[in-house]
C-alpha positions in Angstrom: 19.6 23.5 11.4 17.2 21.6 9.3 16.9 18.0 8.5 15.5 16.4 5.8 15.5 11.8 5.7 14.7 10.5 2.6 14.0 6.5 3.0 14.0 4.9 -0.3 11.1 1.6 0.3 13.4 -1.1 -0.6 16.4 0.1 -3.3 18.7 -2.2 -2.6 18.9 -5.8 -2.9 20.8 -8.3 -5.1 22.8 -8.4 -8.3 20.7 -9.7 -11.0 21.7 -10.6 -14.2 19.2 -8.2 -16.4 21.8 -5.0 -14.8 24.7 -6.8 -16.0 25.2 -8.0 -12.5 24.6 -4.8 -11.1 22.3 -4.0 -8.2 19.7 -1.8 -8.5 21.7 0.9 -6.5 24.8 0.7 -9.2 22.5 0.4 -12.6 20.6 3.5 -11.4 21.6 7.0 -12.5 21.4 8.7 -9.6 23.1 12.2 -9.9 22.0 13.4 -6.4 22.6 10.6 -4.5 26.4 10.0 -6.0 26.8 13.7 -5.4 25.6 13.3 -1.7 28.0 10.9 -1.4 31.1 12.6 -2.7 30.4 15.3 -0.1 29.2 13.2 3.4 29.8 10.1 5.5 28.6 6.5 3.1 28.0 3.6 5.6 25.0 0.4 6.5 23.2 0.5 9.0 21.5 -2.6 10.6 17.1 -1.2 11.1 15.9 -5.2 11.5 17.6 -7.1 14.2 18.3 -10.8 13.4 15.5 -12.3 15.3 13.1 -9.7 14.4 10.9 -10.1 10.7 11.6 -7.2 7.6 9.3 -5.1 7.3 8.9 -1.8 7.0 7.9 -1.6 10.0 10.8 -2.8 11.3 12.8 -1.0 10.1 11.6 2.0 9.5 10.3 2.2 12.9 14.6 2.5 13.3 14.8 5.0 11.3 12.9 7.1 12.6 15.0 6.0 16.4 13.3 3.5 18.6 14.6 0.7 19.1 12.0 -1.9 17.2 12.7 -4.5 20.1 10.8 -2.2 22.9 7.7 -1.4 20.9 6.6 -5.0 19.0 3.2 -3.0 18.2 2.8 -4.7 15.0 1.9 -3.6 11.7 -1.9 -4.2 11.7 -2.4 -1.9 14.7 -0.3 0.8 13.0 -1.9 0.8 10.2 -5.4 0.9 12.3 -3.4 4.2 13.8 -3.0 5.7 10.4 -7.0 5.1 10.3 -7.7 6.3 13.6 -8.6 2.8 14.9 -8.6 3.5 18.8 -8.1 -0.7 19.4 -10.0 -1.4 22.6 -8.5 -4.3 25.1 -8.7 -7.3 23.3 -9.1 -6.0 19.6 -6.8 -7.7 17.5 -6.2 -5.4 14.0 -4.9 -6.6 11.0 -3.7 -6.1 7.6 -5.4 -7.3 5.0 -4.5 -7.8 1.7 -7.4 -7.6 -1.2 -5.3 -9.9 -3.7 -6.0 -11.8 -7.3 -5.8 -15.5 -7.7 -6.3 -17.2 -10.9 -6.8 -20.9 -10.5 -5.0 -21.1 -7.0 -2.3 -19.2 -8.6 -1.4 -15.5 -6.8 -0.6 -13.0 -9.9 -0.4 -10.0 -7.9 -0.3 -9.5 -4.1 -1.3 -5.4 -5.0 -4.1 -6.4 -7.4 -1.7 -4.8 -10.1 -1.5 -1.6 -7.0 -5.6 -1.5 -6.6 -6.8 1.7 -7.0 -7.9 3.4 -4.0 -11.2 3.9 -5.8 -11.6 0.3 -6.1 -10.2 -0.6 -2.9 -13.2 1.3 -1.0 -15.7 -0.4 -3.3 -14.8 -3.5 -2.6 -14.4 -3.0 1.1 -17.9 -1.3 1.2 -19.3 -4.9 -0.2 -17.6 -6.8 2.2 -18.5 -4.2 5.1 -22.7 -4.5 4.5 -21.7 -8.4 4.0 -19.4 -10.0 6.6 -19.6 -6.7 9.3 -20.8 -8.7 13.1 -20.1 -9.4 16.6 -16.8 -11.0 16.2 -15.5 -8.6 12.6 -15.4 -4.6 11.3 -13.9 -3.9 7.7 -12.3 -1.0 7.9 -11.4 0.7 4.6 -7.2 1.2 3.7 -5.8 2.9 0.7 -5.3 0.6 -2.1 -5.8 -2.5 -2.2 -4.7 -2.5 2.3 -7.5 -2.9 4.6 -7.5 -3.3 8.2 -9.6 -6.2 10.0 -10.1 -5.7 13.1 -11.0 -9.4 15.8 -13.2 -9.0 18.7 -11.2 -11.2 21.8 -8.4 -12.3 19.5 -4.9 -12.3 21.5 -4.3 -15.4 20.2 -4.4 -14.9 16.5 -0.7 -13.2 17.9 0.9 -16.6 18.3 -0.6 -17.8 14.7 1.4 -18.4 11.7 1.1 -15.8 8.7 2.0 -16.6 5.0 3.2 -13.3 3.7 1.1 -12.8 -0.2 4.3 -10.4 -1.1 5.9 -13.2 -0.4 3.9 -15.9 -2.7 4.1 -14.1 -6.4 3.8 -16.8 -8.9 3.2 -20.3 -6.2 -0.2 -21.3 -5.9 -2.1 -20.2 -2.7 -5.1 -22.0 -2.2 -3.3 -23.0 1.7 -1.0 -20.6 1.9 -3.5 -17.6 2.9 -4.5 -19.8 5.7 -2.8 -18.9 9.1 -1.6 -21.8 11.7 -1.8 -22.7 15.1 0.5 -23.7 16.6 0.2 -28.3 17.7 -2.0 -28.6 20.1 -3.0 -25.4 20.5 -7.2 -25.2 20.8 -7.9 -21.8 21.4 -5.3 -20.7 19.0 -6.6 -23.4 16.4 -10.7 -21.6 17.5 -8.9 -18.1 16.3 -7.5 -19.4 13.4 -10.5 -21.2 12.1 -12.8 -18.0 12.8 -9.9 -16.3 10.7 -9.9 -18.8 7.7 -14.4 -18.7 7.6 -14.0 -15.2 7.6 -11.4 -14.8 4.1 -13.2 -18.1 2.5 -16.9 -15.7 3.3 -14.7 -12.6 1.3 -13.9 -14.8 -0.9 -17.7 -15.6 -2.3 -18.6 -12.0 -1.7 -15.4 -10.5 -4.1 -16.7 -13.4 -6.7 -19.7 -11.7 -6.9 -18.5 -7.8 -7.0 -19.5 -5.4 -9.7 -16.6 -4.3 -9.0 -14.2 -7.2 -9.9 -16.5 -8.0 -13.1 -16.1 -4.2 -14.6 -12.4 -4.4 -13.6 -12.8 -7.4 -15.9 -14.4 -5.9 -18.5 -11.5 -3.4 -18.7 -8.2 -5.8 -18.6 -7.6 -5.9 -15.7 -7.0 -8.4 -12.5 -9.6 -9.1 -10.3 -9.6 -8.7 -6.3 -10.7 -11.9 -5.7 -8.5 -13.4 -2.6 -9.1 -11.5 0.8 -5.6 -12.4 2.9 -5.7 -11.5 6.5 -1.7 -11.2 8.3 0.3 -9.0 10.6 -1.8 -9.0 13.8 -1.2 -6.2 16.7 -2.7 -4.8 19.3 -3.1 -1.8 21.5 0.3 -0.1 21.5 2.1 0.4 25.1 3.5 4.3 26.1 5.8 5.1 23.5 7.6 8.7 23.6 7.1 11.2 21.2 9.6 11.8 19.0 10.1 15.3 19.9 10.2 14.1 23.9 13.2 12.1 22.5 14.8 14.5 19.9 14.0 17.6 21.1 13.1 18.2 17.1 10.1 19.2 15.7 8.8 16.1 12.7 7.0 15.9 9.8 6.0 12.8 7.2 4.7 11.9 3.8 4.2 8.9 2.9 1.5 7.8 0.6 1.4 3.9 3.2 -0.7 3.4 5.9 2.1 1.9 7.3 4.3 5.1 7.9 1.5 7.1 9.0 0.6 4.9 11.5 4.6 5.1 12.7 3.7 8.8 12.3 1.0 9.2 14.8 1.8 6.6 16.9 5.5 9.0 17.4 3.6 12.5 17.9 4.9 13.2 14.1 2.8 15.7 11.7 1.4 13.9 8.7 1.3 15.9 5.5 -0.3 14.3 2.5 -0.3 15.3 -0.9 -2.1 15.1 -4.2 -0.3 12.2 -6.3 2.2 10.5 -3.8 0.9 6.7 -4.6 3.1 3.7 -2.8 3.0 2.8 -6.5 4.4 3.3 -10.1 2.0 5.8 -10.3 3.6 8.4 -8.0 4.7 11.7 -8.7 7.5 12.0 -8.2 7.8 16.1 -8.6 4.8 16.4 -6.6 6.3 14.3 -3.7 9.1 16.7 -4.1 7.0 19.9 -4.1 5.6 18.4 -0.7 9.2 18.3 0.6 10.1 21.8 0.0 6.9 23.3 1.9 7.1 21.0 4.7 11.0 22.2 4.8 9.1 25.6 4.9 6.2 25.1 7.1 9.3 25.3 9.6 9.5 21.8 10.7 13.4 20.8 11.9 13.2 17.0 10.9 10.8 16.5 7.7 10.5 12.9 6.5 9.9 11.5 3.3 9.1 8.1 2.1 8.6 6.9 -1.2 7.1 3.6 -1.6 7.8 2.8 -5.3 11.2 0.9 -5.2 10.0 -1.9 -2.4 6.9 -2.0 -5.0 8.3 -2.7 -7.9 10.9 -5.6 -5.7 8.2 -7.1 -4.6 6.3 -7.4 -8.3 10.0 -8.4 -9.4 10.7 -5.6 -12.5 14.2 -4.7 -12.9 13.0 -1.4 -15.2 10.7 0.1 -12.9 12.5 -0.6 -9.1 15.6 1.1 -11.7 13.1 4.0 -12.9 11.9 4.4 -9.8 14.6 5.2 -8.3 16.1 7.4 -10.6 13.1 9.7 -10.6 12.6 10.0 -6.3 16.7 11.0 -7.2 15.5 13.8 -10.4 12.9 15.2 -7.8 13.2 14.7 -4.3 16.8 14.6 -4.1 16.7 17.5 -6.9 15.0 19.9 -4.9 16.5 19.0 -2.1 19.5 20.1 -3.0 18.5 23.0 -5.0 16.7 24.0 -1.3 20.0 23.7 0.5 22.0 25.9 -1.7 20.1 29.2 0.8 19.4 27.1 4.2 21.5 25.3 6.1 20.1 22.1 5.9 21.6 18.1 6.6 20.3 15.2 3.8 20.3 11.3 4.6 19.2 8.3 2.6 18.5 5.3 2.7 16.2 2.2 2.2 14.4 1.2 4.9 15.1 -2.9 4.5 16.6 -4.3 1.3 13.8 -6.1 -1.0 15.9 -8.4 -3.9 14.4 -8.7 -6.8 15.0 -12.5 -7.0 13.2 -13.6 -4.3 10.8 -10.1 -4.5 11.2 -10.8 -0.6 12.7 -8.4 2.1 15.5 -9.9 3.8 17.7 -8.6 6.7 21.4 -7.3 5.3 22.0 -4.2 6.6 21.1 -0.9 4.0 23.4 1.0 2.9 23.2 5.0 3.6 24.6 8.4 2.7 24.6 11.4 5.5 25.7 14.7 4.1 25.2 18.5 4.9 26.6 21.0 7.5 29.0 19.5 10.8 29.0 16.1 7.8 33.4 15.0 7.0 33.1 13.3 3.8 34.9 9.6 4.1 36.0 8.3 0.5 33.2 7.1 -1.5 31.7 8.1 -4.5 28.3 6.9 -4.8 25.8 5.1 -2.2 25.9 1.7 -3.1 25.7 -1.3 -1.3 29.2 -2.2 -2.4 31.3 1.0 -1.6 28.7 1.8 1.6 30.7 -1.9 2.7 33.7 -0.4 1.3 33.7 2.3 3.9 34.3 0.2 6.8 31.1 2.4 8.7 27.7 -0.4 9.9 25.2 1.4 12.3 24.0 -1.4 14.2 21.6 -1.3 16.0 20.1 1.0 12.7 17.7 2.9 15.4 21.3 4.8 16.7 21.9 6.4 13.2 18.8 9.3 14.8 20.6 10.6 17.2 24.3 9.6 17.1 25.0 10.7 13.1 21.7 12.7 12.0 21.4 14.2 14.3 24.4 14.6 16.1 26.2 18.0 17.1 22.5 19.9 16.7 
């Protein structure tokens, strides 16, 4: 038997007026997801422990079957792993967004999902101007870059504003990390980071890439925003060692690729699979079938688009992302399951409510269907119907072994 797990990043959330008091999952037309719910088990899973920050680093590690409390690596280091950055002792890796600000107000944390070509060009300008003995910048995907700092261990104790939590707000101070009162060493690191970001903003203000974008009527990427520090991870058992299954993953997001590499997963990349509204859902669906046909026992497909829409507060786009995922990805998997023994699971990693545009800690709905899974009465995979089943997987990392791969 094979196993396909689809992560609809940030798909769950709150009821909103534009959907008549329904959530995005309730509003979306999802015939394939409904069919899975009507044949299998629906419930809730708690992917983010209450003492940890809600994010895909924690939540997706849970879904993959690893206890995030045991592997507190830091998202910057995970995304660095996706770029094959081998951190030395004492080095700290950060996520650095190329965001867009006007008159101090954050217009877009992602610069309207900055094309990777523009992101790379801007990163190379920043590298040329600012790389030194203290900082090295590595180009990532889209607006996401990775900044490595030498001798930056005190950065782990700073408080960071998150760009995706500040949409539409004055961020003239929010982008600056804060040191604990009286911690001189931490304050020195905070000052170095602020100095780097301010220097980067000066480079971005003069960038020919941004000049072109402005002429094209597009937002400029004029705010470097450093956050999410992490250091080299300690020993982590691979997925195959933990579950005795071969596994592969597809995602357009460096974070997921980094998690996959840290846990020994085979990584697939497919043309057209992106981290936002331009995602080619049909290409991602075809890719999922390729991964299964290649003989991987467990296949993980990560769809970022619902989360991106949630952070943008765009209800119509979030609904479209869920429906396109259902039509193409889940449709293809259900078709494959007609001729192959396949167990399918679908869930968000964390909620991304449209009203707040931020991640939250609530448990997310899940569905699992296929050989060996009994129906437990739900008709759809929605927040309310999942709650009514009375099934709660807490902690969420138990889902992989106790539910999804159980009996195998």
